[in-house]
NUKEVO-484655 format. One record per residue: z, y, x of N, C-alpha, C in turn; residue in three letters; residue number from 1. Coordinates in steps of 0.2 Angstrom, whole numbers, plus 5000, padded with zeros to 4 digits. Atoms other than C-alpha are relative to their C-alpha. Example, Ala and Ser with C-alpha at 12.3 -4.5 7.8 and 13.67 -1.06 7.14 Angstrom:
<rs>
- 5000,4994,5004,5039,4978,5062,5000,5006,5004,ALA,1
- 4999,4994,4996,5036,4995,5068,5003,5005,4996,SER,2
</rs>
This chain:
<rs>
- 5000,4994,5004,5000,5000,5000,5000,5006,5004,MET,1
- 5000,4993,4996,4996,5018,5006,5007,5004,4999,ALA,2
- 4994,4997,5001,5011,5029,5008,5001,5002,4993,ILE,3
- 4999,4997,5007,5008,5038,4991,5002,4994,4995,GLY,4
- 4999,5005,5005,5008,5021,4982,5007,4997,5001,GLU,5
- 4994,5003,4998,5023,5015,4991,5005,5004,4998,PHE,6
- 4996,4995,5002,5032,5031,4988,5001,4999,4992,SER,7
- 5000,5001,5007,5028,5028,4969,5004,4995,4998,GLU,8
- 4996,5005,5001,5035,5012,4969,5007,4999,5001,HIS,9
- 4993,5000,4997,5050,5014,4979,5004,5006,4997,SER,10
- 4996,4994,5003,5055,5030,4971,5003,5005,5006,GLY,11
- 4998,4996,4994,5057,5038,4989,4994,5005,5001,LEU,12
- 5006,4995,4998,5046,5054,4993,4997,4998,5007,SER,13
- 5004,5001,4994,5033,5053,5006,5004,5003,5006,ALA,14
- 4997,4997,4994,5043,5065,5017,5006,4996,5002,LYS,15
- 4994,5004,4998,5058,5054,5016,4999,4994,5004,ARG,16
- 5003,5006,4996,5048,5038,5021,4998,5002,5007,LEU,17
- 5002,4998,4993,5041,5048,5036,5006,5001,5004,ARG,18
- 4994,4999,4997,5059,5053,5040,5003,4994,5003,SER,19
- 4997,5006,4998,5065,5035,5040,4996,4997,5005,TYR,20
- 5003,5003,4995,5051,5029,5050,5001,5004,5007,ALA,21
- 4998,4996,4993,5054,5043,5063,5006,4997,5003,SER,22
- 4993,5003,4998,5072,5036,5064,5000,4993,5002,GLU,23
- 5000,5007,4999,5066,5019,5067,5002,4995,4995,GLY,24
- 4996,5004,5005,5073,5013,5051,4995,4996,4995,LEU,25
- 5005,5002,5004,5057,5009,5041,4993,5001,5002,LEU,26
- 5007,4998,4997,5041,5008,5051,4995,4997,4995,ALA,27
- 5006,5002,5004,5025,5006,5042,4997,4993,5003,PRO,28
- 5002,5007,4998,5018,4988,5041,4993,5001,5004,ALA,29
- 5007,4998,4996,5001,4996,5048,4998,5007,5000,ALA,30
- 5003,4993,5000,4994,5013,5053,4994,5000,5003,VAL,31
- 5007,4999,4997,4976,5018,5055,5000,5004,5006,ASP,32
- 5000,4997,4994,4973,5022,5072,4997,5007,5000,ALA,33
- 5005,4995,5001,4959,5034,5068,5002,5006,4996,SER,34
- 4997,4994,5005,4967,5044,5053,5007,5000,5000,SER,35
- 4993,4999,5000,4985,5041,5056,5003,4998,4993,GLY,36
- 4997,5003,5006,4987,5034,5038,5005,4995,5001,TYR,37
- 4995,5005,5000,5002,5024,5035,5000,4995,4994,ARG,38
- 5000,5005,5005,5002,5007,5025,5006,4996,5000,TYR,39
- 4994,5004,5000,5017,4997,5019,4999,4995,4996,TYR,40
- 5001,5006,5004,5019,4980,5012,5005,5000,4994,SER,41
- 4995,5001,5005,5027,4976,4996,5006,4997,5001,PRO,42
- 4994,5003,4998,5040,4966,5004,5004,5005,5003,GLY,43
- 4996,4994,4997,5046,4983,5012,5004,5003,4994,GLN,44
- 4997,4996,5006,5052,4990,4994,5008,4999,5000,LEU,45
- 4992,5000,5000,5069,4982,4994,5004,5003,5006,ALA,46
- 4996,4997,4994,5073,4987,5012,5000,5007,4999,GLU,47
- 5000,4993,5001,5067,5005,5008,5006,5002,4995,ALA,48
- 4995,4997,5005,5079,5006,4993,5007,4999,5003,ARG,49
- 4994,5001,4997,5093,4999,5003,5002,5005,5005,VAL,50
- 4999,4995,4995,5091,5011,5017,5002,5007,4996,ILE,51
- 4999,4994,5004,5090,5025,5004,5007,5001,4997,ASP,52
- 4993,5000,5004,5106,5020,4995,5005,5001,5006,ALA,53
- 4994,5000,4994,5116,5018,5012,5000,5008,5002,LEU,54
- 5000,4993,4998,5110,5036,5017,5003,5004,4995,ARG,55
- 4997,4995,5005,5115,5044,5001,5007,4999,4999,GLN,56
- 4993,5002,5000,5132,5035,5003,5003,5003,5007,ALA,57
- 4997,4997,4993,5134,5045,5020,4999,4995,5006,GLY,58
- 4999,5004,4994,5131,5030,5032,4996,5003,5005,VAL,59
- 5004,4997,4994,5125,5036,5049,4994,4996,5001,PRO,60
- 5005,5004,4999,5108,5031,5054,5001,4994,5005,LEU,61
- 4999,5005,4996,5114,5021,5068,5003,4994,4998,ALA,62
- 4997,5006,5003,5125,5010,5058,4996,4997,4994,ASP,63
- 5005,5004,5004,5111,5007,5046,4995,4996,5003,ILE,64
- 5004,5004,4996,5100,5001,5059,5003,4993,5002,ARG,65
- 4996,5006,4998,5114,4988,5065,5000,4996,4993,ALA,66
- 5000,5004,5006,5116,4983,5047,4995,4996,4998,PHE,67
- 5006,5002,5003,5098,4980,5043,4999,4993,5005,LEU,68
- 5001,5006,4995,5099,4967,5059,5005,4995,4998,CYS,69
- 4995,5005,5003,5114,4958,5051,5003,5003,4994,ASN,70
- 4996,4997,5007,5117,4963,5033,5006,4995,4998,PRO,71
- 4995,5004,5003,5133,4957,5025,5004,5004,4995,SER,72
- 4996,4997,5005,5144,4960,5010,5007,5003,5003,GLN,73
- 4994,4998,4997,5159,4962,5022,4999,5007,5003,GLU,74
- 5002,4993,4997,5151,4977,5030,5000,5006,4995,GLN,75
- 5000,4996,5006,5148,4985,5013,5006,5002,4998,LEU,76
- 4993,4999,5002,5165,4982,5008,5004,5004,5005,GLY,77
- 4996,4995,4995,5172,4991,5024,4997,5007,4999,LEU,78
- 5003,4993,5002,5160,5006,5020,5003,5002,4994,TRP,79
- 4997,4998,5006,5167,5006,5002,5007,5002,5001,ALA,80
- 4993,4998,4999,5185,5007,5008,5000,5006,5003,ARG,81
- 5000,4993,4995,5180,5021,5021,4998,5006,4995,GLN,82
- 5001,4994,5004,5172,5031,5007,5006,5002,4995,LEU,83
- 4994,4999,5004,5188,5029,4996,5005,5005,5004,GLU,84
- 4996,4996,4996,5198,5035,5010,4998,5007,5002,THR,85
- 5002,4993,4999,5187,5050,5014,5001,5004,4994,ASP,86
- 4999,4996,5006,5187,5055,4996,5007,5002,4999,ALA,87
- 4993,4998,5001,5206,5055,4996,5002,5006,5006,ASN,88
- 4999,4994,4995,5206,5066,5012,4997,5006,4997,ASN,89
- 5003,4993,5003,5194,5078,5004,5004,5003,4995,ARG,90
- 4995,4999,5006,5205,5078,4989,5005,5004,5002,GLN,91
- 4994,4997,4997,5220,5082,4999,4998,5007,5004,GLY,92
- 5002,4993,4998,5210,5096,5008,5000,5005,4995,ALA,93
- 5001,4995,5005,5205,5104,4992,5007,5002,4997,LEU,94
- 4994,4998,5003,5223,5104,4986,5004,5005,5005,MET,95
- 4997,4995,4995,5229,5112,5002,4996,5007,5000,ALA,96
- 5003,4993,5001,5215,5126,5000,5003,5003,4994,ALA,97
- 4998,4996,5007,5221,5129,4982,5008,5003,5002,ARG,98
- 4993,4997,4999,5240,5131,4989,4999,5006,5004,GLN,99
- 5000,4994,4995,5234,5143,5003,4997,5006,4995,LEU,100
- 5002,4994,5004,5224,5153,4990,5005,5003,4995,LEU,101
- 4995,4998,5004,5239,5153,4978,5005,5004,5004,ALA,102
- 4995,4997,4995,5250,5158,4993,4998,5008,5001,THR,103
- 5002,4993,4997,5239,5174,4997,5000,5004,4993,SER,104
- 5000,4996,5006,5239,5180,4978,5006,5000,4996,LYS,105
- 4994,5000,5005,5255,5175,4970,5006,5003,5005,ASP,106
- 4995,4996,4996,5270,5186,4976,5006,4996,5000,SER,107
- 4995,5004,5000,5282,5172,4973,5000,4995,5006,SER,108
- 5001,5004,4995,5275,5163,4988,5002,5005,5006,PHE,109
- 4997,4997,4995,5281,5168,5005,4995,5006,5004,PRO,110
- 5004,4994,4997,5267,5181,5009,5002,5006,4996,ILE,111
- 4996,4995,5003,5276,5197,5006,4999,5007,5004,SER,112
- 5001,4994,4996,5277,5215,5011,5003,4999,5007,ARG,113
- 4997,5001,4992,5288,5210,5026,4995,4996,5004,SER,114
- 5004,5005,4996,5275,5197,5031,4994,5005,5002,TYR,115
- 5005,4996,4998,5262,5211,5030,5002,5005,5006,LEU,116
- 4999,4995,4995,5272,5224,5040,5001,4997,5006,LYS,117
- 4999,5003,4994,5276,5211,5053,4993,4999,5003,GLU,118
- 5007,5001,4998,5257,5207,5054,4997,5007,5003,ARG,119
- 5002,4993,4999,5255,5226,5056,5002,5002,5007,HIS,120
- 4997,4999,4994,5267,5227,5070,4998,4997,5006,MET,121
- 5002,5004,4995,5261,5213,5080,4993,4998,5000,ILE,122
- 5007,5002,5001,5243,5209,5085,4998,4997,5006,LYS,123
- 5003,5003,4995,5233,5199,5096,4994,5004,5004,LEU,124
- 5005,4996,4996,5223,5209,5109,4995,4995,5004,ARG,125
- 5005,5004,4996,5207,5200,5114,4993,5003,5001,THR,126
- 5006,4998,4999,5191,5201,5121,4996,4994,5003,ALA,127
- 5004,5006,4999,5177,5188,5123,4993,5001,5000,GLY,128
- 5008,4999,4999,5159,5185,5127,4998,4993,5002,ARG,129
- 5003,5007,4998,5147,5170,5129,4993,5002,5003,THR,130
- 5007,5000,4996,5132,5169,5141,4997,4994,5000,ASP,131
- 5005,5006,5000,5117,5157,5140,5000,4997,5006,ILE,132
- 5000,5003,4993,5118,5153,5159,4993,4998,5001,GLY,133
- 5006,5003,4998,5104,5142,5164,4996,4996,4995,GLN,134
- 5002,5004,5006,5101,5134,5147,4995,5003,4996,ARG,135
- 5005,4997,5004,5087,5137,5136,5002,5003,4993,GLU,136
- 4997,4996,5006,5098,5141,5121,5008,4999,5001,ASN,137
- 4993,4999,4999,5116,5145,5119,5004,4996,4994,ASN,138
- 4997,5003,5005,5126,5132,5109,5008,5002,5000,GLU,139
- 4993,4997,5001,5143,5141,5112,5001,5005,4995,ASP,140
- 4998,4994,5005,5152,5152,5099,5006,5002,5002,VAL,141
- 4993,4998,4999,5167,5162,5101,5002,5004,4994,ILE,142
- 4997,4995,5005,5178,5172,5089,5005,5003,5004,VAL,143
- 4996,4996,4996,5188,5186,5097,5002,5006,4995,SER,144
- 4998,4996,5004,5199,5196,5085,5008,5002,5001,ASN,145
- 4993,4998,4999,5217,5203,5082,5004,4995,4998,ASP,146
- 4996,5006,5001,5223,5186,5076,4998,4994,5002,ARG,147
- 5002,5006,4999,5212,5173,5083,4995,5001,5007,LEU,148
- 5004,5000,4994,5204,5169,5100,4997,4992,5000,GLY,149
- 5003,5008,5001,5191,5153,5098,4994,5000,5005,LEU,150
- 5007,5001,4996,5178,5145,5109,4999,4993,4997,VAL,151
- 5002,5006,5003,5168,5131,5101,4993,4998,5005,ALA,152
- 5006,5002,4996,5155,5122,5112,4996,4994,4997,ASP,153
- 5004,5005,5004,5142,5113,5101,4996,4995,5005,GLY,154
- 5004,5006,4996,5133,5096,5106,4996,4998,4995,MET,155
- 5005,5004,5005,5119,5086,5098,4993,5004,5000,GLY,156
- 5007,4997,4999,5104,5097,5105,4999,5006,4995,GLY,157
- 5002,4994,5004,5096,5112,5097,4996,4997,4994,HIS,158
- 4996,4994,5002,5098,5117,5083,5007,4997,4998,PRO,159
- 4993,5004,5002,5113,5104,5079,5006,5003,5003,GLY,160
- 4993,4998,4996,5125,5110,5093,5002,5007,4997,GLY,161
- 4999,4993,5003,5123,5129,5087,5003,5000,4993,GLU,162
- 4998,5000,5007,5125,5125,5069,5007,4997,4999,ILE,163
- 4993,5003,5000,5141,5114,5072,5005,5005,5003,ALA,164
- 4996,4995,4997,5148,5127,5083,5002,5006,4996,ALA,165
- 4999,4994,5004,5145,5141,5071,5004,4998,4993,ASN,166
- 4997,5002,5006,5152,5131,5056,5008,5000,5002,VAL,167
- 4992,4999,4998,5169,5129,5065,5003,5007,5000,VAL,168
- 4997,4994,4999,5170,5146,5070,5001,5004,4994,ALA,169
- 4999,4997,5006,5166,5153,5053,5005,4998,4995,GLY,170
- 4995,5003,5005,5177,5141,5043,5007,5003,5003,VAL,171
- 4994,4998,4998,5192,5144,5055,5002,5008,5000,VAL,172
- 4998,4993,5000,5190,5163,5056,5001,5003,4993,ALA,173
- 4999,4998,5008,5189,5164,5036,5006,4997,4998,ALA,174
- 4995,5003,5003,5203,5153,5033,5007,5001,5004,SER,175
- 4993,4999,4997,5217,5157,5046,5002,5007,4999,PHE,176
- 4997,4993,5001,5228,5171,5041,5007,5001,5004,THR,177
- 4994,5000,4996,5243,5167,5053,5006,4998,4997,GLY,178
- 4994,5003,5003,5255,5159,5041,5004,4995,5004,GLN,179
- 4997,5006,4996,5257,5143,5052,4995,4997,5004,SER,180
- 5004,5004,4996,5251,5131,5064,4996,4995,4996,ALA,181
- 5003,5005,5005,5248,5119,5049,4994,5004,4997,ASP,182
- 5006,4997,5003,5236,5132,5042,4994,5000,5004,GLU,183
- 5005,5000,4995,5226,5133,5058,4997,4993,5001,LEU,184
- 5002,5007,5000,5225,5114,5059,4996,4998,4994,GLU,185
- 5004,5001,5006,5219,5113,5041,4994,5003,5000,ALA,186
- 5006,4997,5000,5206,5125,5044,4995,4996,5004,ALA,187
- 5004,5004,4996,5199,5114,5058,4998,4993,4996,ILE,188
- 5001,5005,5004,5200,5099,5047,4994,5001,4995,ARG,189
- 5006,4998,5005,5189,5107,5034,4994,5002,5003,ALA,190
- 5006,5000,4996,5177,5112,5047,4997,4994,5001,ALA,191
- 5002,5006,4999,5176,5095,5052,4996,4996,4994,ASN,192
- 5003,5002,5006,5171,5090,5034,4993,5003,4999,TRP,193
- 5006,4995,5001,5158,5104,5033,4995,4997,5005,GLU,194
- 5004,5001,4995,5150,5099,5049,4997,4993,4998,ILE,195
- 5003,5007,5002,5148,5080,5043,4996,5000,4995,ARG,196
- 5004,4999,5007,5141,5085,5026,4994,5003,5002,GLU,197
- 5007,4998,4999,5128,5096,5034,4996,4996,5005,ARG,198
- 5003,5004,4996,5124,5083,5046,4996,4994,4996,ALA,199
- 5003,5005,5005,5120,5070,5031,4995,5003,4997,VAL,200
- 5005,4997,5005,5112,5083,5021,4993,5002,5003,ALA,201
- 5006,4996,4997,5099,5090,5033,4997,4995,5005,GLN,202
- 5004,5003,4995,5086,5080,5043,5001,5003,5007,ALA,203
- 5001,4997,4993,5087,5082,5062,5007,5002,5002,GLY,204
- 4993,4998,4998,5106,5086,5063,5004,4994,5000,LEU,205
- 4996,5006,4999,5112,5068,5064,5003,5001,5007,GLU,206
- 4996,5000,4993,5126,5067,5078,5002,5006,5003,GLY,207
- 4998,4994,4998,5129,5085,5079,5007,5001,5000,MET,208
- 4992,4999,4999,5147,5090,5084,5002,5007,5004,GLY,209
- 4998,4994,4996,5157,5103,5093,5007,4999,5003,THR,210
- 4993,4999,4998,5173,5106,5103,5003,5005,4997,THR,211
- 4997,4995,5003,5185,5118,5098,5006,5001,5005,ILE,212
- 4994,4998,4998,5199,5127,5107,5002,5007,4998,CYS,213
- 4998,4994,5003,5208,5141,5099,5008,5002,5000,ALA,214
- 4993,4998,5001,5224,5151,5099,5000,5005,4994,VAL,215
- 4999,4996,5006,5230,5160,5083,5007,5003,5000,GLY,216
- 4993,4996,5001,5244,5173,5081,5003,4999,4994,LEU,217
- 4996,5001,5006,5258,5168,5069,5004,5006,4999,LEU,218
- 4996,4994,5003,5269,5180,5059,5006,5001,5004,THR,219
- 4994,4999,4996,5283,5177,5071,4999,5002,5007,ASN,220
- 5001,4998,4993,5274,5183,5086,4998,4995,5005,GLY,221
- 5002,5005,4995,5271,5166,5094,4992,4998,4998,GLN,222
- 5007,5002,5001,5254,5158,5096,4999,4992,4999,LEU,223
- 5003,5007,5001,5247,5142,5089,4994,4998,5004,ALA,224
- 5005,5003,4995,5236,5132,5101,4997,4993,4997,LEU,225
- 5004,5006,5003,5223,5119,5095,4994,4998,5004,VAL,226
- 5006,5003,4997,5210,5109,5104,4998,4993,4999,ASN,227
- 5003,5006,5000,5198,5095,5102,4994,5000,5004,VAL,228
- 5006,5000,4995,5185,5090,5116,5003,5003,5007,GLY,229
- 4999,4997,4993,5184,5098,5133,5000,5008,5001,ASP,230
- 5000,4992,4999,5185,5117,5130,5007,5000,5001,SER,231
- 4993,4999,4997,5201,5123,5138,5004,5007,4999,ARG,232
- 4996,4994,5000,5215,5135,5137,5005,5000,5006,ALA,233
- 4995,4999,4995,5225,5142,5152,5005,5006,4998,TYR,234
- 4994,4995,5001,5241,5152,5153,5001,5003,5007,LEU,235
- 4999,4996,4994,5242,5166,5166,5007,5003,4999,TRP,236
- 4993,4999,5001,5261,5168,5169,5003,5002,5006,HIS,237
- 4996,4999,4994,5271,5176,5183,4995,5000,5006,GLY,238
- 5004,5001,4995,5256,5176,5194,4997,4993,5002,GLY,239
- 5002,5008,5000,5252,5157,5191,4996,4999,4994,SER,240
- 5004,5002,5006,5239,5149,5181,5001,4992,4999,LEU,241
- 4998,5007,5002,5243,5133,5171,4995,4998,4994,THR,242
- 5004,5002,5006,5231,5123,5160,5004,4997,4995,GLN,243
- 4995,5002,5006,5239,5121,5143,4996,4994,4996,LEU,244
- 5003,5005,5004,5226,5109,5135,4998,4993,5005,THR,245
- 5002,5006,4997,5221,5091,5139,4993,4999,4998,HIS,246
- 5007,5001,5001,5202,5087,5141,4999,4993,4996,ASP,247
- 5002,5006,5003,5197,5074,5129,4993,4997,5001,HIS,248
- 5006,5003,4998,5184,5065,5139,5001,4993,5004,SER,249
- 4999,5006,4996,5181,5048,5148,5003,5001,5006,VAL,250
- 4998,4999,4994,5183,5055,5164,5007,5002,5001,THR,251
- 4993,4997,4999,5199,5064,5161,5005,4994,4998,SER,252
- 4995,5007,5002,5207,5047,5153,4999,4996,5007,GLU,253
- 5000,5003,4994,5201,5038,5169,5004,5003,5006,LEU,254
- 4996,4996,4994,5209,5051,5181,5007,4999,4997,VAL,255
- 4993,5000,5002,5226,5050,5170,5003,4993,5001,GLU,256
- 4998,5006,4999,5226,5031,5172,4999,4998,5008,ARG,257
- 5001,5001,4994,5223,5032,5190,4994,4996,5003,GLY,258
- 5006,5003,4998,5206,5024,5190,4994,5004,5003,GLU,259
- 5005,4995,4997,5196,5039,5196,5004,5006,5002,LEU,260
- 4998,4993,4997,5200,5053,5208,4997,5006,4998,ARG,261
- 5003,4993,5002,5198,5071,5203,4994,5002,5003,GLU,262
- 5005,4998,4996,5186,5074,5216,4993,4996,4999,GLU,263
- 5006,5003,5002,5174,5061,5210,4998,5000,4993,ASP,264
- 5001,5000,5007,5174,5066,5192,4993,5003,4999,VAL,265
- 5006,4997,5002,5158,5076,5193,4993,4995,5002,ARG,266
- 5006,5005,4999,5148,5061,5200,5001,4994,4996,ASN,267
- 4999,5006,5004,5154,5048,5188,4995,5000,4994,HIS,268
- 5006,5000,5004,5140,5042,5176,5002,5002,4993,PRO,269
- 4998,4998,5006,5151,5046,5161,5003,5007,4999,TYR,270
- 4997,4993,4999,5155,5064,5167,4997,5003,4994,TYR,271
- 5002,4996,5007,5154,5075,5150,5000,4997,4995,GLY,272
- 5000,5005,5006,5156,5061,5139,5007,5001,4996,VAL,273
- 4994,4999,5004,5169,5066,5125,5003,4994,4997,LEU,274
- 4997,5005,5004,5182,5055,5117,5001,5002,4994,THR,275
- 4998,4997,5006,5185,5067,5103,4995,5006,4999,ARG,276
- 5004,4994,5001,5174,5081,5095,5000,5000,4992,ALA,277
- 5000,4998,5007,5173,5089,5078,4993,4997,4997,LEU,278
- 5005,5001,5003,5160,5082,5066,4997,4992,5001,GLY,279
- 5003,5007,4999,5158,5064,5072,5004,4995,4997,VAL,280
- 4996,5005,5005,5171,5055,5061,5003,5004,4994,GLY,281
- 4997,4997,5006,5179,5058,5043,5006,5004,5002,SER,282
- 4993,4996,4998,5195,5063,5052,5000,5001,5007,ASP,283
- 5000,4998,4993,5199,5070,5069,5007,5001,5002,VAL,284
- 4993,4999,4997,5215,5070,5080,5000,5006,5003,GLU,285
- 5000,4994,4998,5219,5087,5084,5007,5001,5005,ILE,286
- 4994,4999,4996,5231,5092,5099,5002,5007,4998,ASP,287
- 4998,4993,5002,5241,5107,5095,5007,5001,5003,ARG,288
- 4994,4999,4997,5256,5116,5102,5002,5008,4998,ALA,289
- 4999,4993,5002,5266,5133,5099,5003,5003,5007,THR,290
- 4998,4996,4993,5268,5146,5114,5002,5006,4998,ILE,291
- 4996,4994,5000,5279,5160,5117,4997,5004,5006,VAL,292
- 5002,4997,4995,5271,5173,5127,5004,5007,5002,LEU,293
- 4996,4994,4997,5280,5186,5139,4995,5006,5000,ASP,294
- 5004,4993,5001,5274,5204,5139,4994,5000,5005,GLU,295
- 5005,4999,4995,5263,5202,5155,4995,4993,5000,GLU,296
- 5004,5006,5000,5256,5184,5150,4993,5001,4997,ASP,297
- 5007,5000,5003,5238,5181,5145,4998,4993,4999,ARG,298
- 5002,5007,5001,5229,5166,5138,4992,5000,5001,ILE,299
- 5008,5001,4999,5211,5161,5144,4998,4994,4995,ILE,300
- 5003,5005,5004,5201,5151,5131,4992,5000,5003,VAL,301
- 5006,5001,4998,5185,5144,5138,4996,4994,4999,CYS,302
- 5004,5006,5001,5170,5132,5137,5000,4997,5007,SER,303
- 5001,5003,4994,5167,5120,5151,4995,5003,5005,ASP,304
- 5005,4996,4996,5153,5131,5158,5004,5005,5004,GLY,305
- 4996,4996,4995,5167,5142,5166,5003,4995,5005,LEU,306
- 4996,5004,4995,5179,5128,5174,4995,4995,5004,PHE,307
- 5004,5004,4995,5164,5118,5180,4997,5003,5005,ASN,308
- 5003,4995,4995,5158,5133,5190,5006,5002,5004,GLU,309
- 4994,4996,4996,5175,5141,5195,5006,4995,5000,LEU,310
- 4994,5004,4999,5190,5131,5202,5006,5004,4997,SER,311
- 4994,4997,5003,5207,5134,5195,5002,5006,5005,GLY,312
- 4998,4995,4995,5211,5144,5211,4996,5006,4999,GLU,313
- 5004,4994,5001,5196,5155,5208,5001,5004,4994,GLU,314
- 4997,4997,5005,5201,5158,5191,5006,5004,5000,ILE,315
- 4994,4997,4999,5218,5162,5196,4999,5007,5004,ALA,316
- 5000,4994,4996,5212,5175,5209,4997,5005,4995,ASN,317
- 5003,4995,5004,5202,5183,5196,5005,5004,4995,THR,318
- 4994,4998,5005,5217,5185,5184,5005,5004,5004,MET,319
- 4996,4997,4997,5227,5191,5198,4998,5007,5003,ALA,320
- 5002,4993,4999,5216,5206,5201,5001,5005,4995,GLY,321
- 4997,4997,5005,5222,5212,5185,4994,5004,4996,GLY,322
- 5005,4996,5004,5212,5225,5173,5002,4997,4993,GLY,323
- 5000,5002,5007,5211,5224,5154,4996,4994,4998,ASP,324
- 5003,5007,5002,5206,5208,5144,4992,5001,5000,VAL,325
- 5007,5000,4999,5188,5214,5143,4997,5000,5007,ALA,326
- 5003,5001,4994,5186,5217,5161,5001,4993,5003,ALA,327
- 4998,5007,4997,5194,5200,5165,4995,4995,4997,LEU,328
- 5006,5004,5003,5181,5192,5153,4994,5000,5004,VAL,329
- 5006,4999,4996,5167,5200,5162,5001,4997,5007,ASP,330
- 4999,5002,4992,5173,5196,5180,5000,4992,5000,GLU,331
- 5000,5007,4999,5176,5178,5175,4993,4997,4999,LEU,332
- 5006,5003,5001,5159,5175,5167,4995,5002,5006,ILE,333
- 5005,4999,4994,5150,5184,5182,5002,4996,5006,ALA,334
- 4998,5005,4995,5160,5172,5194,4996,4994,4998,GLY,335
- 5004,5006,5001,5152,5157,5185,4992,5001,5000,ALA,336
- 5007,4999,4999,5135,5165,5184,4998,5000,5008,ILE,337
- 5002,4999,4992,5136,5168,5203,5000,4993,5003,SER,338
- 5000,5008,4997,5139,5149,5206,4995,4996,4997,HIS,339
- 5006,5003,5003,5124,5146,5196,5000,4998,4993,GLY,340
- 4999,5000,5008,5130,5144,5177,4995,4995,4998,ALA,341
- 5005,5006,5003,5121,5127,5174,5001,4999,4993,CYS,342
- 4998,5001,5006,5129,5128,5157,5001,5006,4996,ASP,343
- 4997,4993,5004,5133,5141,5143,5007,5001,5003,ASN,344
- 4993,4998,4998,5148,5150,5148,5003,5005,4995,VAL,345
- 4996,4996,5005,5161,5157,5135,5007,5001,5002,SER,346
- 4993,4999,4999,5177,5165,5138,5003,5005,4995,VAL,347
- 4995,4995,5004,5191,5174,5127,5006,5000,5004,VAL,348
- 4993,4999,4997,5206,5182,5135,5004,5004,4995,VAL,349
- 4996,4998,5005,5220,5186,5124,5008,5002,5003,ALA,350
- 4993,4998,4999,5237,5195,5125,5003,5002,4993,GLU,351
- 4997,4997,5005,5250,5199,5113,5002,5008,5000,VAL,352
- 4998,4993,5000,5253,5217,5109,5003,5003,4994,ALA,353
- 4997,4998,5006,5264,5227,5098,4996,5006,4997,ALA,354
</rs>
C-alpha cells in the first residue's frame, strides 16, 4: 500500500508515519529509489497502531523500540503502573500550586504585610551573563533578579536544549516568591513535568533536558540552594572559595568512590555524562540546602563552561580582586573566553543587601 492508503487504513497521518520511520520504529516495506515513494504492507497495520498507542501514552521512543523486539504484557503492566504514579504526582503538584495561589491571595495565610515589609528590606543583589563561547548556539539560560540567581544548561541538541533550559528558567522565575525552600523545589518539579510534556508532544524534542543550579532569597534573609546536574554554586567567604554543590555525573561519582583520579576526569570516556537532569524522568532527585551569608559573602552560580576552563584557584583569584557583582561576572566570563571557552559560559554572582 502507498503511504496515503496505509494512512487511511491505520488512522495515522502520513506526517506521523514519516516521523515514526525517521525514528526507526516503522520502516516502509519498500521505497521506490527513483521517486522516494514509500510502500507499506498490510501486515504492518497492527504494529503501526501499537506504536501510536504507546506514543500517546507517553512512552519514550527508545522504550518502544525495545518493546517491539520483545513485546510482553508484563512490560505493558509496568508502564500502566508508572502512568498511575505519574498521574498521582501531577495531581499532587496541582494541589500544591492551588495552595501557593491561595497563599498569595488569602490574607489568612502567612503572606502578610510583615512579609512584604521584610521582602522590601532585604533583597538579593545579582548580576549575570551568558556567552555562546565557541559553540554554534547557546543552550544556557540565566535568571538574575532581586530574589533569584539561576543557571540552566540545556542538553539534547538544538533546539531541545534551549527549550528545556528556557522552560525551567521561566517556570521557576514565575513560581518562586521566597516563601520557602519547599516552594523553590516545587517549582523545579513543575518545570520537570513541563519539559517532559513538551518532549512528548513535539517531534524532534525527544531526550531534551537541562541542569539547574539556583539560589533564592527567603523571607528570613537566608538563601535556598538547589541543584540538579553539573551546574555549580560556589561560596566566596573570608577570602576563600568553597564549592557548595555536588556534580551529578558519572565521573564525579567515580572520583568519590576512589575509582578515578581528579586529574584524569577530562580524559574519561564518560566525561560530561550526567546521572541526573531535569526532563529525563517523571520525578527528579533535587539536592537542596539553606545558606546564611555574611555581609561580605558572595555566591557564584555557573554552568560547566566556566569551571571547565577556570580552575578553582583562578576563580578564587578573580573573586579576590573585588569589585561589584557585575564586574566580577564580566571578569569570570572573560577568563573562560581567554582559555578557549569550548562551551557556553554562564555566570550569576549574588550577594544579600539590605
